[in-house]
Residue frames as qw, qx, qy, qz and C-alpha x, y, z in Angstrom:
[[0.000, 0.887, 0.462, 0.000, 0.00, 0.00, 0.00],
 [0.430, 0.152, 0.021, 0.890, 1.40, 3.36, -1.08],
 [0.042, -0.792, -0.399, 0.460, 0.44, 6.86, 0.03],
 [0.397, 0.401, 0.359, 0.743, 0.11, 9.33, -2.82],
 [0.148, -0.579, -0.333, 0.729, 0.04, 13.00, -1.84],
 [0.304, 0.780, 0.445, 0.318, -1.91, 15.70, -3.63],
 [0.311, 0.150, -0.081, 0.935, -0.51, 19.21, -4.05],
 [0.011, -0.531, -0.598, 0.601, -2.54, 21.50, -1.79],
 [0.283, 0.678, 0.190, -0.651, -5.31, 23.34, -3.63],
 [0.134, 0.423, -0.652, -0.614, -4.28, 21.94, -7.03],
 [0.803, 0.209, 0.306, -0.466, -7.23, 20.26, -8.72],
 [0.690, 0.533, -0.461, -0.166, -5.08, 18.88, -11.56],
 [0.100, 0.421, -0.853, 0.293, -2.85, 17.16, -9.01],
 [0.600, -0.030, 0.578, -0.552, -5.97, 15.74, -7.34],
 [0.855, 0.374, 0.015, -0.358, -7.12, 14.13, -10.57],
 [0.529, 0.589, -0.611, 0.021, -3.64, 12.97, -11.62],
 [0.084, -0.375, 0.840, -0.384, -2.81, 11.35, -8.30],
 [0.745, 0.067, 0.421, -0.512, -6.20, 9.66, -8.16],
 [0.834, 0.460, -0.207, -0.224, -5.54, 8.05, -11.53],
 [0.361, 0.583, -0.703, 0.186, -2.05, 7.01, -10.42],
 [0.527, -0.359, 0.626, -0.449, -3.29, 5.10, -7.36],
 [0.403, 0.062, -0.894, -0.186, -3.35, 1.32, -7.40],
 [0.701, -0.475, -0.398, -0.352, -6.06, -0.62, -5.60],
 [0.767, -0.445, -0.355, 0.296, -5.50, -0.38, -1.84],
 [0.434, 0.216, -0.142, 0.863, -3.46, 2.85, -2.01],
 [0.186, -0.742, -0.450, 0.461, -4.15, 5.97, 0.07],
 [0.288, 0.608, 0.229, 0.703, -4.81, 9.31, -1.60],
 [0.385, -0.538, -0.400, 0.635, -3.85, 12.02, 0.92],
 [0.177, 0.723, 0.344, 0.572, -5.49, 15.39, 0.21],
 [0.282, -0.106, -0.367, 0.880, -4.29, 18.49, 2.07],
 [0.072, 0.726, 0.549, -0.407, -6.86, 20.95, 3.33],
 [0.056, -0.315, 0.291, 0.902, -7.94, 23.59, 0.87],
 [0.604, 0.550, 0.274, -0.508, -10.37, 24.45, -1.91],
 [0.359, -0.085, 0.783, 0.500, -10.22, 22.47, -5.15],
 [0.496, 0.572, 0.090, -0.648, -12.04, 24.26, -7.97],
 [0.661, 0.070, 0.709, 0.234, -12.47, 21.51, -10.52],
 [0.267, 0.540, -0.364, -0.711, -11.90, 22.14, -14.24],
 [0.539, 0.141, -0.737, -0.383, -12.85, 18.58, -15.21],
 [0.851, -0.343, -0.166, -0.361, -14.73, 15.64, -13.71],
 [0.174, -0.521, 0.789, -0.273, -13.02, 14.00, -10.72],
 [0.901, 0.050, -0.271, -0.335, -13.31, 10.25, -11.30],
 [0.338, -0.495, 0.786, -0.155, -12.10, 7.24, -9.32],
 [0.789, 0.242, -0.425, -0.372, -11.85, 3.76, -10.84],
 [0.579, 0.153, -0.759, 0.254, -10.22, 1.67, -8.10],
 [0.680, -0.650, -0.337, -0.039, -10.77, 0.66, -4.51],
 [0.463, 0.309, -0.345, 0.756, -8.61, 3.23, -2.73],
 [0.372, -0.666, -0.490, 0.422, -8.70, 5.29, 0.48],
 [0.211, 0.592, 0.153, 0.763, -9.40, 8.97, -0.25],
 [0.507, -0.695, -0.440, 0.256, -8.96, 11.13, 2.81],
 [0.028, -0.961, 0.073, -0.264, -8.16, 14.56, 4.19],
 [0.754, 0.026, -0.320, 0.573, -4.53, 14.94, 5.24],
 [0.291, -0.942, -0.153, -0.068, -4.46, 17.38, 8.17],
 [0.708, -0.478, 0.136, 0.502, -0.66, 17.21, 8.45],
 [0.476, 0.124, 0.388, 0.780, -0.01, 19.13, 5.23],
 [0.104, 0.567, 0.411, 0.706, -0.74, 22.72, 4.28],
 [0.128, -0.124, -0.486, 0.855, -1.87, 24.01, 7.67],
 [0.407, -0.181, -0.265, -0.855, -5.47, 24.39, 6.47],
 [0.151, 0.055, 0.877, -0.452, -7.78, 23.20, 9.24],
 [0.544, 0.265, 0.084, -0.792, -10.89, 23.88, 7.15],
 [0.717, 0.132, 0.683, -0.054, -10.71, 20.48, 5.52],
 [0.233, -0.032, 0.713, 0.661, -11.07, 19.58, 1.85],
 [0.464, 0.593, 0.351, -0.557, -13.66, 21.36, -0.29],
 [0.328, 0.057, 0.744, 0.579, -14.27, 20.18, -3.84],
 [0.380, 0.563, 0.158, -0.717, -16.21, 22.66, -5.99],
 [0.559, 0.238, 0.742, 0.284, -17.63, 20.78, -8.97],
 [0.031, 0.082, -0.424, -0.901, -18.18, 22.30, -12.39],
 [0.605, 0.225, 0.171, -0.744, -21.75, 22.92, -13.51],
 [0.856, 0.263, -0.222, -0.387, -23.33, 19.64, -14.60],
 [0.583, 0.334, -0.718, 0.182, -20.55, 17.51, -13.13],
 [0.796, -0.492, -0.352, -0.024, -20.56, 15.28, -10.06],
 [0.391, -0.845, 0.354, -0.089, -18.57, 15.99, -6.93],
 [0.194, -0.444, 0.859, 0.165, -16.90, 12.63, -7.46],
 [0.827, 0.260, -0.195, -0.458, -17.81, 10.05, -10.09],
 [0.591, -0.312, 0.744, 0.012, -17.13, 6.36, -9.48],
 [0.307, 0.422, -0.640, -0.564, -16.16, 4.95, -12.86],
 [0.803, 0.086, 0.480, -0.343, -18.41, 2.20, -14.17],
 [0.719, 0.601, -0.280, -0.207, -16.34, 1.29, -17.23],
 [0.148, 0.550, -0.807, 0.153, -13.53, -0.55, -15.47],
 [0.481, -0.116, -0.866, 0.068, -13.62, -3.81, -13.51],
 [0.547, -0.708, -0.413, -0.170, -15.84, -4.07, -10.45],
 [0.130, 0.597, -0.403, 0.681, -14.69, -1.82, -7.62],
 [0.740, -0.503, -0.444, 0.042, -14.30, -3.02, -4.04],
 [0.625, -0.515, -0.236, 0.537, -13.17, -1.24, -0.85],
 [0.239, 0.530, 0.111, 0.806, -13.41, 2.35, -1.92],
 [0.395, -0.636, -0.497, 0.438, -13.38, 4.77, 1.02],
 [0.154, 0.659, 0.099, 0.729, -14.10, 8.52, 1.10],
 [0.525, -0.573, -0.473, 0.415, -13.40, 10.51, 4.24],
 [0.271, -0.700, -0.173, 0.638, -13.74, 14.16, 5.31],
 [0.226, 0.078, 0.472, 0.849, -14.52, 15.86, 1.99],
 [0.290, 0.610, 0.416, -0.609, -17.07, 18.59, 1.30],
 [0.304, 0.249, 0.686, 0.612, -18.57, 18.46, -2.18],
 [0.197, 0.599, 0.269, -0.728, -20.30, 21.60, -3.50],
 [0.563, 0.523, 0.603, 0.215, -22.32, 21.75, -6.70],
 [0.170, -0.236, 0.262, 0.920, -21.58, 24.15, -9.50],
 [0.534, 0.383, 0.103, -0.747, -25.18, 23.86, -10.72],
 [0.530, 0.290, -0.644, -0.469, -26.86, 21.78, -13.39],
 [0.938, -0.152, -0.077, -0.302, -27.88, 18.14, -13.17],
 [0.469, 0.450, -0.695, 0.308, -25.31, 16.29, -11.08],
 [0.818, -0.507, -0.264, -0.068, -24.79, 14.28, -7.90],
 [0.302, -0.846, 0.424, -0.114, -22.37, 14.77, -5.02],
 [0.331, -0.349, 0.873, 0.081, -21.20, 11.16, -4.82],
 [0.732, 0.387, -0.095, -0.552, -22.23, 9.31, -7.99],
 [0.156, -0.250, 0.930, 0.218, -22.20, 5.69, -9.14],
 [0.784, 0.288, 0.106, -0.539, -24.45, 4.02, -11.71],
 [0.560, -0.181, 0.783, 0.200, -23.72, 0.42, -12.68],
 [0.291, 0.310, -0.566, -0.706, -23.74, -0.26, -16.43],
 [0.832, 0.120, 0.209, -0.499, -26.58, -2.37, -17.77],
 [0.913, 0.342, -0.180, -0.128, -26.15, -5.91, -19.02],
 [0.479, 0.495, -0.635, 0.349, -23.00, -6.68, -17.02],
 [0.752, -0.434, -0.466, 0.167, -21.95, -8.19, -13.70],
 [0.297, 0.400, -0.287, 0.818, -20.16, -4.99, -12.68],
 [0.508, -0.757, -0.398, -0.102, -20.85, -3.96, -9.11],
 [0.071, 0.624, -0.426, 0.651, -19.57, -1.57, -6.48],
 [0.797, -0.451, -0.400, -0.036, -19.09, -3.24, -3.09],
 [0.684, -0.403, -0.258, 0.551, -17.48, -2.63, 0.32],
 [0.222, 0.584, 0.109, 0.773, -17.91, 1.12, -0.08],
 [0.411, -0.634, -0.472, 0.456, -17.68, 3.61, 2.78],
 [0.160, 0.635, 0.074, 0.752, -18.30, 7.37, 2.82],
 [0.546, -0.565, -0.480, 0.390, -17.60, 9.03, 6.17],
 [0.272, -0.689, -0.141, 0.657, -17.75, 12.64, 7.42],
 [0.261, 0.138, 0.500, 0.814, -18.55, 14.06, 3.98],
 [0.268, 0.577, 0.336, -0.694, -20.85, 16.94, 2.99],
 [0.273, 0.293, 0.696, 0.597, -22.84, 17.16, -0.24],
 [0.064, 0.582, 0.325, -0.743, -24.35, 20.58, -0.89],
 [0.384, 0.628, 0.010, -0.677, -26.83, 21.74, -3.56],
 [0.035, -0.177, 0.862, 0.473, -26.58, 18.84, -6.02],
 [0.615, -0.097, -0.464, -0.630, -29.48, 17.16, -7.82],
 [0.893, -0.375, -0.236, -0.081, -28.96, 14.23, -5.45],
 [0.306, -0.826, 0.464, -0.095, -26.41, 14.41, -2.67],
 [0.316, -0.326, 0.886, 0.094, -25.56, 10.70, -2.86],
 [0.804, 0.341, -0.074, -0.481, -26.65, 8.56, -5.81],
 [0.151, -0.371, 0.912, 0.090, -25.60, 4.88, -5.79],
 [0.825, 0.257, 0.071, -0.499, -27.44, 2.63, -8.24],
 [0.271, -0.375, 0.871, 0.164, -26.19, -0.93, -8.63],
 [0.701, 0.323, 0.560, -0.302, -29.13, -2.13, -10.70],
 [0.283, -0.096, 0.688, 0.661, -27.91, -1.29, -14.18],
 [0.339, 0.638, 0.670, -0.170, -31.41, -0.07, -14.97],
 [0.091, 0.732, -0.089, -0.670, -30.25, 3.03, -16.76],
 [0.261, 0.458, -0.644, -0.554, -29.33, 1.07, -19.89],
 [0.893, 0.055, -0.127, -0.427, -31.55, -1.97, -19.43],
 [0.689, 0.257, -0.640, 0.225, -30.00, -5.10, -17.98],
 [0.723, -0.672, -0.058, -0.148, -29.00, -6.16, -14.52],
 [0.289, 0.640, -0.603, 0.378, -25.73, -5.60, -12.74],
 [0.586, -0.128, -0.740, 0.305, -24.50, -7.60, -9.79],
 [0.470, -0.821, -0.269, -0.178, -25.97, -6.72, -6.44],
 [0.280, 0.584, -0.455, 0.612, -23.56, -4.52, -4.51],
 [0.743, -0.524, -0.414, 0.044, -22.92, -5.45, -0.90],
 [0.632, -0.423, -0.244, 0.602, -21.45, -3.87, 2.24],
 [0.185, 0.633, 0.132, 0.740, -22.12, -0.12, 2.11],
 [0.412, -0.584, -0.461, 0.525, -21.64, 2.33, 4.98],
 [0.114, 0.679, 0.140, 0.711, -22.70, 5.98, 4.93],
 [0.571, -0.534, -0.456, 0.425, -21.58, 7.50, 8.23],
 [0.274, -0.657, -0.137, 0.689, -21.73, 11.10, 9.46],
 [0.289, 0.318, 0.494, 0.756, -22.84, 12.61, 6.15],
 [0.115, 0.603, 0.333, -0.716, -24.44, 16.05, 5.94],
 [0.245, 0.291, 0.694, 0.611, -26.54, 16.37, 2.79],
 [0.093, 0.650, 0.405, -0.637, -28.40, 19.61, 2.11],
 [0.241, 0.636, -0.124, -0.722, -30.10, 21.58, -0.62],
 [0.272, 0.011, 0.865, 0.420, -30.57, 18.72, -3.11],
 [0.405, 0.169, -0.199, -0.876, -32.99, 19.71, -5.85],
 [0.697, -0.053, -0.603, -0.384, -34.24, 16.11, -6.13],
 [0.862, -0.450, -0.219, -0.081, -33.34, 13.72, -3.28],
 [0.322, -0.834, 0.440, -0.088, -30.74, 13.69, -0.53],
 [0.259, -0.388, 0.881, 0.077, -29.54, 10.06, -0.46],
 [0.827, 0.290, -0.131, -0.464, -30.58, 7.64, -3.23],
 [0.255, -0.382, 0.888, 0.023, -29.69, 3.95, -2.90],
 [0.830, 0.266, -0.073, -0.486, -30.77, 1.22, -5.31],
 [0.937, 0.200, -0.287, -0.023, -30.08, -2.51, -5.41],
 [0.136, 0.601, -0.664, 0.423, -27.72, -2.66, -2.45],
 [0.843, -0.324, -0.425, -0.061, -27.31, -5.40, 0.13],
 [0.688, -0.437, -0.291, 0.501, -26.09, -4.98, 3.71],
 [0.244, 0.555, 0.089, 0.790, -26.21, -1.20, 3.80],
 [0.407, -0.603, -0.493, 0.477, -25.99, 1.18, 6.78],
 [0.091, 0.693, 0.075, 0.711, -26.91, 4.86, 7.02],
 [0.615, -0.562, -0.442, 0.333, -25.81, 6.11, 10.43],
 [0.360, -0.608, -0.122, 0.697, -25.31, 9.50, 12.10],
 [0.270, 0.229, 0.472, 0.807, -26.37, 11.28, 8.91],
 [0.171, 0.619, 0.399, -0.654, -28.44, 14.42, 8.45],
 [0.237, 0.297, 0.645, 0.663, -30.40, 15.15, 5.28],
 [0.074, 0.667, 0.462, -0.580, -32.28, 18.41, 4.92],
 [0.248, 0.695, -0.041, -0.674, -33.95, 20.73, 2.42],
 [0.257, -0.027, 0.834, 0.488, -34.22, 18.25, -0.46],
 [0.375, 0.067, -0.329, -0.864, -36.73, 18.84, -3.23],
 [0.776, -0.155, -0.459, -0.404, -38.35, 15.41, -2.70],
 [0.886, -0.403, -0.226, 0.045, -37.36, 12.58, -0.32],
 [0.269, -0.837, 0.473, -0.050, -34.55, 13.03, 2.14],
 [0.276, -0.343, 0.892, 0.103, -33.65, 9.32, 1.92],
 [0.807, 0.323, -0.109, -0.482, -34.83, 7.07, -0.96],
 [0.240, -0.374, 0.894, 0.054, -33.91, 3.36, -0.76],
 [0.811, 0.290, -0.079, -0.502, -35.19, 0.96, -3.41],
 [0.937, 0.209, -0.281, -0.025, -34.60, -2.81, -3.72],
 [0.121, 0.621, -0.655, 0.413, -32.20, -2.94, -0.78],
 [0.841, -0.286, -0.456, -0.042, -31.71, -5.94, 1.47],
 [0.705, -0.401, -0.322, 0.489, -30.60, -5.70, 5.09],
 [0.184, 0.628, 0.034, 0.755, -30.81, -1.93, 5.14],
 [0.458, -0.563, -0.500, 0.473, -30.24, -0.03, 8.38],
 [0.088, 0.690, 0.064, 0.716, -31.09, 3.65, 8.95],
 [0.652, -0.519, -0.455, 0.314, -29.93, 4.59, 12.45],
 [0.432, -0.612, -0.153, 0.644, -29.24, 7.64, 14.62],
 [0.289, 0.157, 0.412, 0.850, -29.98, 10.01, 11.76],
 [0.174, 0.600, 0.383, -0.680, -32.20, 12.98, 10.91],
 [0.234, 0.367, 0.635, 0.638, -34.32, 13.93, 7.90],
 [0.059, -0.644, -0.423, 0.635, -35.60, 17.47, 8.15],
 [0.199, 0.706, 0.006, -0.680, -37.41, 19.95, 5.94],
 [0.212, -0.083, 0.796, 0.561, -37.44, 17.82, 2.80],
 [0.223, 0.611, 0.726, 0.224, -40.06, 17.97, 0.01],
 [0.107, -0.479, -0.065, 0.869, -39.36, 21.64, -0.55],
 [0.083, -0.036, -0.613, -0.785, -41.12, 21.33, -3.93],
 [0.516, 0.112, 0.413, -0.742, -44.42, 20.58, -2.12],
 [0.359, 0.094, -0.828, -0.421, -44.90, 17.42, -4.19],
 [0.690, -0.208, 0.120, -0.683, -48.19, 15.66, -3.44],
 [0.804, 0.099, -0.576, -0.106, -47.03, 12.01, -3.74],
 [0.682, -0.640, 0.255, -0.245, -47.02, 10.39, -0.30],
 [0.946, -0.044, 0.161, 0.278, -44.57, 7.80, -1.64],
 [0.662, 0.490, 0.061, 0.564, -42.40, 9.95, -3.88],
 [0.092, 0.688, -0.166, 0.700, -42.13, 12.88, -1.49],
 [0.761, -0.616, -0.202, 0.013, -42.10, 11.30, 1.97],
 [0.212, -0.884, 0.416, -0.036, -39.22, 12.36, 4.18],
 [0.215, -0.412, 0.880, 0.100, -37.87, 8.79, 4.05],
 [0.849, 0.243, -0.117, -0.454, -38.93, 6.12, 1.54],
 [0.298, -0.320, 0.896, 0.075, -38.07, 2.42, 1.79],
 [0.741, 0.377, -0.056, -0.553, -39.37, 0.57, -1.26],
 [0.898, 0.304, -0.299, -0.113, -39.25, -3.01, -2.56],
 [0.187, 0.560, -0.712, 0.379, -36.88, -3.91, 0.25],
 [0.854, -0.347, -0.360, -0.140, -36.72, -6.63, 2.89],
 [0.795, -0.268, -0.313, 0.445, -35.09, -7.12, 6.26],
 [0.232, 0.589, -0.106, 0.767, -34.68, -3.40, 6.93],
 [0.482, -0.584, -0.511, 0.406, -34.41, -1.65, 10.31],
 [0.076, 0.697, 0.016, 0.713, -35.07, 2.03, 11.07],
 [0.640, -0.531, -0.452, 0.323, -33.96, 2.98, 14.57],
 [0.373, -0.640, -0.135, 0.658, -33.56, 6.31, 16.38],
 [0.310, 0.341, 0.445, 0.768, -34.53, 8.44, 13.40],
 [0.006, -0.592, -0.361, 0.720, -35.60, 12.06, 13.88],
 [0.229, 0.452, 0.588, 0.631, -37.92, 13.63, 11.31],
 [0.062, -0.626, -0.366, 0.686, -38.94, 17.29, 11.54],
 [0.131, 0.555, -0.146, -0.808, -40.38, 20.14, 9.51],
 [0.415, 0.394, 0.779, 0.255, -42.75, 18.47, 7.09],
 [0.104, 0.247, 0.335, 0.903, -44.02, 20.89, 4.42],
 [0.146, 0.373, 0.529, -0.748, -46.67, 23.36, 5.50],
 [0.319, 0.128, -0.456, -0.821, -48.25, 23.71, 2.04],
 [0.694, 0.034, 0.387, -0.606, -51.83, 22.40, 2.22],
 [0.872, 0.359, -0.150, -0.297, -51.51, 20.11, -0.82],
 [0.305, 0.604, -0.731, 0.091, -48.00, 18.79, -0.17],
 [0.840, -0.145, -0.523, 0.004, -47.40, 15.23, 1.04],
 [0.276, -0.686, 0.459, -0.493, -46.76, 15.10, 4.77],
 [0.975, -0.127, -0.175, -0.051, -45.36, 11.64, 5.51],
 [0.412, -0.757, 0.506, 0.033, -42.46, 10.85, 7.84],
 [0.210, -0.324, 0.893, 0.231, -41.57, 7.31, 6.69],
 [0.804, 0.293, -0.073, -0.512, -43.26, 5.56, 3.76],
 [0.387, -0.261, 0.878, 0.103, -42.71, 1.80, 3.50],
 [0.661, 0.447, -0.126, -0.590, -43.76, 0.73, 0.01],
 [0.886, 0.303, -0.296, -0.190, -44.12, -2.84, -1.29],
 [0.097, 0.571, -0.760, 0.294, -41.78, -4.25, 1.35],
 [0.884, -0.267, -0.352, -0.155, -41.65, -7.52, 3.24],
 [0.817, -0.312, -0.286, 0.392, -40.09, -7.77, 6.68],
 [0.305, 0.497, -0.181, 0.792, -38.79, -4.81, 8.62],
 [0.450, -0.636, -0.525, 0.341, -38.95, -2.88, 11.87],
 [0.115, 0.677, -0.009, 0.727, -39.23, 0.77, 12.92],
 [0.610, -0.567, -0.450, 0.322, -38.20, 1.73, 16.46],
 [0.380, -0.589, -0.128, 0.702, -37.57, 5.02, 18.30],
 [0.273, 0.428, 0.442, 0.739, -38.88, 7.07, 15.39],
 [0.044, -0.621, -0.387, 0.680, -39.84, 10.68, 16.13],
 [0.217, 0.464, 0.521, 0.683, -41.93, 12.67, 13.63],
 [0.190, -0.656, -0.452, 0.574, -42.63, 16.18, 14.88],
 [0.219, 0.672, 0.316, 0.633, -43.93, 19.52, 13.69],
 [0.179, -0.044, -0.356, 0.916, -43.64, 22.91, 15.34],
 [0.347, -0.233, -0.165, -0.893, -46.62, 24.95, 16.50],
 [0.354, 0.029, 0.730, -0.585, -49.89, 23.92, 18.09],
 [0.709, 0.346, -0.002, -0.615, -51.95, 22.88, 15.05],
 [0.709, -0.008, 0.697, 0.111, -52.28, 19.34, 13.76],
 [0.113, 0.425, -0.560, -0.702, -51.20, 19.08, 10.13],
 [0.798, 0.291, 0.195, -0.491, -54.09, 17.81, 7.97],
 [0.915, 0.373, -0.129, -0.087, -53.44, 14.45, 6.28],
 [0.110, 0.709, -0.674, 0.176, -50.06, 14.09, 7.98],
 [0.975, -0.125, -0.166, -0.082, -48.76, 10.60, 8.75],
 [0.433, -0.723, 0.536, 0.050, -45.88, 9.41, 10.91],
 [0.264, -0.225, 0.896, 0.278, -45.50, 6.00, 9.22],
 [0.706, 0.383, 0.009, -0.595, -47.38, 4.95, 6.09],
 [0.472, -0.102, 0.854, 0.191, -47.43, 1.33, 4.87],
 [0.513, 0.580, -0.103, -0.624, -48.18, 1.29, 1.15],
 [0.536, 0.494, -0.573, -0.374, -48.55, -1.04, -1.83],
 [0.937, -0.058, -0.311, -0.146, -49.06, -4.32, 0.01],
 [0.155, 0.549, -0.682, 0.457, -46.30, -3.99, 2.60],
 [0.867, -0.396, -0.127, -0.276, -46.42, -6.82, 5.13],
 [0.867, -0.004, -0.346, 0.359, -44.26, -8.71, 7.59],
 [0.040, 0.689, -0.318, 0.650, -43.42, -5.68, 9.72],
 [0.597, -0.192, -0.710, 0.321, -42.32, -6.92, 13.14],
 [0.336, -0.609, -0.439, 0.569, -42.60, -3.63, 15.03],
 [0.188, 0.647, 0.184, 0.715, -43.52, 0.04, 14.65],
 [0.467, -0.605, -0.391, 0.513, -42.61, 2.42, 17.48],
 [0.277, 0.483, 0.209, 0.804, -43.22, 6.13, 16.79],
 [0.186, -0.619, -0.422, 0.636, -43.53, 9.32, 18.82],
 [0.259, 0.544, 0.447, 0.661, -45.29, 12.19, 17.04],
 [0.088, -0.524, -0.336, 0.778, -46.13, 15.84, 17.58],
 [0.362, 0.560, 0.012, -0.745, -48.86, 17.64, 15.61],
 [0.142, 0.164, -0.856, -0.470, -49.23, 14.62, 13.27],
 [0.683, -0.057, -0.067, -0.725, -52.79, 13.59, 12.43],
 [0.979, -0.030, -0.065, -0.190, -52.22, 9.83, 12.04],
 [0.382, -0.689, 0.611, 0.080, -49.12, 8.30, 13.70],
 [0.289, -0.156, 0.905, 0.270, -49.42, 4.96, 11.82],
 [0.656, 0.449, 0.100, -0.597, -51.45, 4.51, 8.60],
 [0.374, -0.112, 0.853, 0.346, -51.74, 1.97, 5.81],
 [0.488, 0.192, -0.395, -0.755, -53.47, 1.41, 2.49],
 [0.868, -0.053, 0.126, -0.478, -55.95, -1.42, 1.96],
 [0.860, 0.311, -0.405, 0.013, -53.33, -3.89, 0.63],
 [0.286, 0.498, -0.652, 0.496, -50.83, -3.50, 3.48],
 [0.761, -0.443, -0.473, -0.016, -50.78, -5.31, 6.83],
 [0.215, -0.803, 0.343, -0.438, -49.92, -3.71, 10.16],
 [0.280, 0.220, -0.863, 0.360, -47.91, -5.52, 12.84],
 [0.460, -0.526, -0.716, 0.012, -49.99, -7.08, 15.63],
 [0.249, -0.890, -0.130, -0.359, -51.31, -4.50, 18.14],
 [0.736, -0.641, 0.043, 0.215, -48.81, -5.52, 20.82],
 [0.703, -0.012, 0.229, 0.673, -45.96, -4.68, 18.39],
 [0.202, 0.656, 0.238, 0.688, -47.12, -1.10, 17.78],
 [0.378, -0.592, -0.397, 0.590, -46.46, 1.85, 20.06],
 [0.210, 0.625, 0.225, 0.718, -47.46, 5.45, 19.46],
 [0.334, -0.615, -0.423, 0.575, -47.27, 8.50, 21.68],
 [0.224, 0.753, 0.288, 0.547, -48.54, 11.91, 20.61],
 [0.415, -0.253, -0.317, 0.815, -46.69, 14.74, 22.35],
 [0.026, 0.903, 0.406, 0.142, -48.82, 17.82, 23.05],
 [0.261, 0.705, -0.187, 0.632, -47.27, 21.30, 23.38],
 [0.524, -0.715, 0.215, -0.409, -47.99, 21.19, 27.12],
 [0.942, -0.300, 0.149, 0.036, -46.69, 17.71, 27.88],
 [0.751, 0.477, -0.147, 0.432, -43.59, 18.29, 25.76],
 [0.009, 0.782, -0.314, 0.539, -42.44, 20.96, 28.20],
 [0.580, -0.527, 0.487, -0.385, -42.71, 18.49, 31.06],
 [0.899, 0.215, -0.369, -0.093, -41.57, 15.36, 29.28],
 [0.603, 0.224, -0.636, 0.427, -39.69, 13.10, 31.66],
 [0.070, -0.246, 0.525, -0.812, -41.12, 14.81, 34.76],
 [0.700, -0.169, -0.034, -0.694, -44.60, 13.36, 34.74],
 [0.035, 0.131, -0.978, 0.158, -45.35, 10.19, 36.64],
 [0.574, -0.310, -0.537, -0.535, -48.46, 8.09, 36.95],
 [0.623, -0.343, -0.685, 0.162, -50.34, 7.09, 40.11]]
């Protein structure tokens, strides 16, 4: 394993050294601003990280993408990529249609991205902050299912479409992440197995006031199985009367659990047609739903095709403005 150093603030050096890395190498990036003049692309499983020992810039690494280009593009034309790690990088959009962290598997091949980790990264003002699609659906065909993904301590904001988009992944964890101010869903996970969303927040998404309770919920889990949502905080659903107001939508799924979910709104007025959890499209096999809500009309809802967990596996608690001020102090008896 070699360590390849980037010249501080030099975007050409960043791209050149990335291309020069062999699988397993470390790309050490000094703190500074990197104003890209071309697409930054990675095609191997390497460790890309902020090097705080060089340059004296404690502000970290900021990559300013060109208009219409991704913050970083994971190449889908080479062999399958395994063990790619990104750490402590802030990606900022230059406008246009683009994603902060981007990977789309090619159709009709067995190419897959696996053992991928993004940690302590920011994605600001892209179309989608994170977009990882292992399905190969863009060109028709089916790529290999990617496995072992970790998204830890990400801050995704201002996405014009969705914050985090994951498709066709297996064994995937979103933890300690915050997604806010996306045009549609904060988190959108489709066809994922063994998905975990933990200790995270989704706030103020659906800024476009879209009316689809599935397509514009704060968090959507769709066509997935064996998922777990735990300790998730959802706040600031849209106030527009027509906009969808759903905390977590579980669509066409089999097998999953939701625990320690909080879906809250400010003020003293219940939001019409708002839902904490919505089971949709024939979802069944949920083992547990545990949700605390504030100013939400229906804590747990479902359509006619879906099946709720048994009553003993559901817990809801609606916090009123008064009781919220004294939460933890009240006792019974």
